[in-house]
C-alpha positions in Angstrom: -97.5 -1.0 141.5 -94.3 -0.5 143.4 -93.4 -0.7 147.1 -91.4 2.3 148.1 -88.6 2.5 150.6 -87.7 6.0 151.9 -84.0 6.8 151.9 -82.2 9.7 153.5 -79.6 11.5 151.5 -76.7 13.6 152.6 -78.9 16.8 152.7 -81.5 15.1 154.9 -84.0 15.1 152.1 -86.2 12.0 151.8 -85.8 10.2 148.5 -88.0 7.3 147.4 -86.6 4.1 146.0 -88.8 1.3 144.7 -88.1 -1.9 146.6 -90.4 -4.3 144.7 -91.6 -3.7 141.2 -94.4 -5.5 139.5 -93.4 -4.4 136.0 -90.6 -6.3 134.4 -88.0 -5.2 131.9 -86.7 -7.1 128.9 -83.2 -8.4 129.5 -80.4 -6.5 127.8 -78.4 -8.3 125.1 -75.0 -9.6 126.3 -75.9 -9.9 130.0 -78.7 -12.4 129.9 -78.3 -16.2 129.3 -74.9 -16.5 131.1 -76.3 -17.6 134.4 -77.6 -20.7 136.0 -80.4 -20.3 138.5 -81.3 -23.2 140.8 -84.2 -23.2 143.3 -84.5 -25.9 146.0 -88.2 -26.3 145.5 -88.6 -28.7 148.4 -87.5 -25.9 150.7 -89.4 -23.0 149.1 -92.3 -21.6 151.1 -93.6 -19.6 148.1 -93.1 -16.1 149.6 -92.6 -14.7 146.1 -89.8 -12.3 147.1 -87.6 -13.6 144.4 -90.2 -12.9 141.7 -91.0 -9.5 143.2 -87.4 -8.3 143.4 -86.2 -9.7 140.0 -86.1 -6.9 137.4 -86.7 -9.4 134.5 -89.2 -12.2 134.1 -87.4 -15.3 135.4 -89.6 -16.9 138.1 -93.1 -18.4 138.2 -95.3 -20.3 140.7 -95.7 -24.1 140.3 -99.2 -25.4 139.9 -98.4 -28.5 142.2 -97.4 -28.4 145.8 -94.0 -29.3 147.2 -93.4 -31.8 150.1 -94.3 -29.1 152.7 -97.5 -28.2 151.0 -96.7 -24.9 149.3 -96.8 -24.0 145.6 -93.1 -23.2 145.2 -91.4 -20.9 142.8 -89.5 -22.4 139.8 -87.2 -20.9 137.1 -89.4 -20.5 134.1 -87.1 -18.3 131.9 -83.5 -18.9 133.0 -82.4 -17.4 129.7 -83.6 -14.0 131.0 -81.4 -13.9 134.1 -79.0 -11.0 134.2 -77.0 -12.2 137.2 -78.0 -9.3 139.6 -78.2 -11.8 142.5 -81.2 -10.0 144.1 -83.2 -13.2 144.3 -80.3 -15.0 146.0 -79.9 -12.1 148.5 -83.6 -11.8 149.4 -84.6 -15.5 149.7 -85.4 -16.0 153.5 -85.0 -19.8 153.2 -81.7 -19.8 151.2 -83.4 -21.8 148.4 -81.8 -20.0 145.5 -78.3 -20.1 144.0 -77.2 -18.1 141.0 -73.9 -18.8 139.3 -72.2 -18.0 136.1 -72.2 -20.9 133.6 -68.8 -22.6 133.2 -68.4 -23.5 129.6 -71.9 -24.9 129.3 -71.9 -26.7 132.7 -73.8 -25.4 135.7 -71.9 -24.2 138.7 -75.0 -23.3 140.7 -76.2 -25.7 143.4 -78.5 -25.8 146.4 -77.3 -27.9 149.4 -80.6 -29.3 150.5 -83.7 -30.0 148.5 -84.1 -30.5 144.8 -86.2 -29.2 142.0 -89.5 -30.7 141.0 -89.7 -31.9 137.4 
């Protein structure tokens, strides 16, 4: 199932582009595993936009609530992240940070909130 966003091209023809895709692709070798993904789970309202827009399986819902009563997203398979930054761009609550790993150390951070363990 895909949500489709109509786009006008130069010839005024209407093209269709999938905005959210439910089917996920396997990450390509060489691009995955180089990224740190951090979610401020205490700020997450569980909209699921990050999981919907991510082209690879990275996110999942928690089975316990956060401090505001939602079942937040968490990073289940960080090793699959390809660094496309779509989750970072779509998060309405600014809960997600994606950054390249710096020699094994994380450079990603979220200013407020912290992850649930």
